C-alpha positions, 0 to 999 in steps of 0.5 A: 499499500503507498502512502497518502499524502497530505493533501489526499488525506484532506480530500478523505476528511473533506468528503467524509464531512460532506458525507455527514452533512448528506445524511443530515439532509436526508434524515430531515427528509424522513419527515416529509417524505416524497417517497417510500420510507423504506427506500429512503431508509435504505439510503440512508443505512447504506450511506451510514455503513460508508461513514462507520468505515470513514470514520474508523480510518480516522482511528474513530471507530469506537466513538464517532462511528457508533454513533452512526451505528445506532442511527441505523439500528434506530431507523432498521425496522422498515427496510428489514421488512422490505428485505425479508419480504425480497429475500422470501420471494427470491427463495421461491419456496413452493410448499405447503400452499396453507404455510407459504400463503401464511408467511407471505402474507404476515411478511407483506402485512408488515412492510406496509405498517412499517412504510410510515414516517419515524416522529420528529423527535427520532429524527432529532435524535438522529440528527444528534448522533450524526453532529456528535460523530461530525464534531469528533471528526472536526476534533482531530488535529490537522496535523499527520492526517495521513498517517493516521490514515495509514493506520487505519486502513491497515487496521481495515485491511487486516480485520478484513482477512483475518475475517475472512480466513476465519469463514471457513468455521462456517460459524453464524458469527464469522460470516456476519463479522466478515460481512461488516469487516469488508462493508468497512473496508470499502466503506473507508476507501469510499472516502479516498480519493479515486485511485488512491487505494485499488480495491480487489474486485472480489470485495464486491463480490464477496460483500454481495454473497455475504449480504445475500446470506445474512439475508437468509439467516434474519428470515431465518430467525423471523420465522423462528420468531413467529411459529414456522418453526422446524416442526411445522414446516421441515421441508421449507427450513431443508431449502432454508438451509441449502440456501445459505449453504451455497451462499457459505461456499462461495463466500469462503472460497471467495474470502479464501481467495482474498486473503491469498491475494491481500497476503501476498 
């Protein structure tokens, strides 16, 4: 990895500040939403994941990044409902008709009920979190930012490699942690000047398949919480297991290739 110049570090800082301002605008937009709330929140959470990577880049992973994480968790309901329905539709399970109708109907109902704008007090709280994160960034010393970013990148890359290697364990936590590490690295590099740190194309593919695997995992939790257990829908759970196994197999392969390439 080539060292960054100080002017490149300043560009990254300015872009991260701009990202914070964009998040504020998106949050205020929720109060007068003219579109689909779930899509707007999806955009907010996607930006939030990038911001968290950016803050980690500046050594603020345990402070400012957590402020942004809190926003994503608070606003997760509407988008999670849509993601569950999309994952269910992609699964295309055609088993017991009564079970299919019961699940699909409930998932659709939840997407409709979750599509309401959050109350102003909730948006105000989120805006305060962004302001706090931005304040921490702007409070960093201006000198040696390039060195700070260099250390942040090394940390993010090492964590990503470690998580990719752990995928072979096939534990749910390892897939979840790998997804977070990959997203953080991609988000962080996105704030740097174009071409400053080239990303391996495999990283994007891995992020995609880990996202699909995570969607299936969260759908499984929802199914269990709503009574659609293995006892009542055994064939559904066989299909779920096969789908997750397929995604995990690809993720393990891509993770090994990525970790091997980064180690050279």
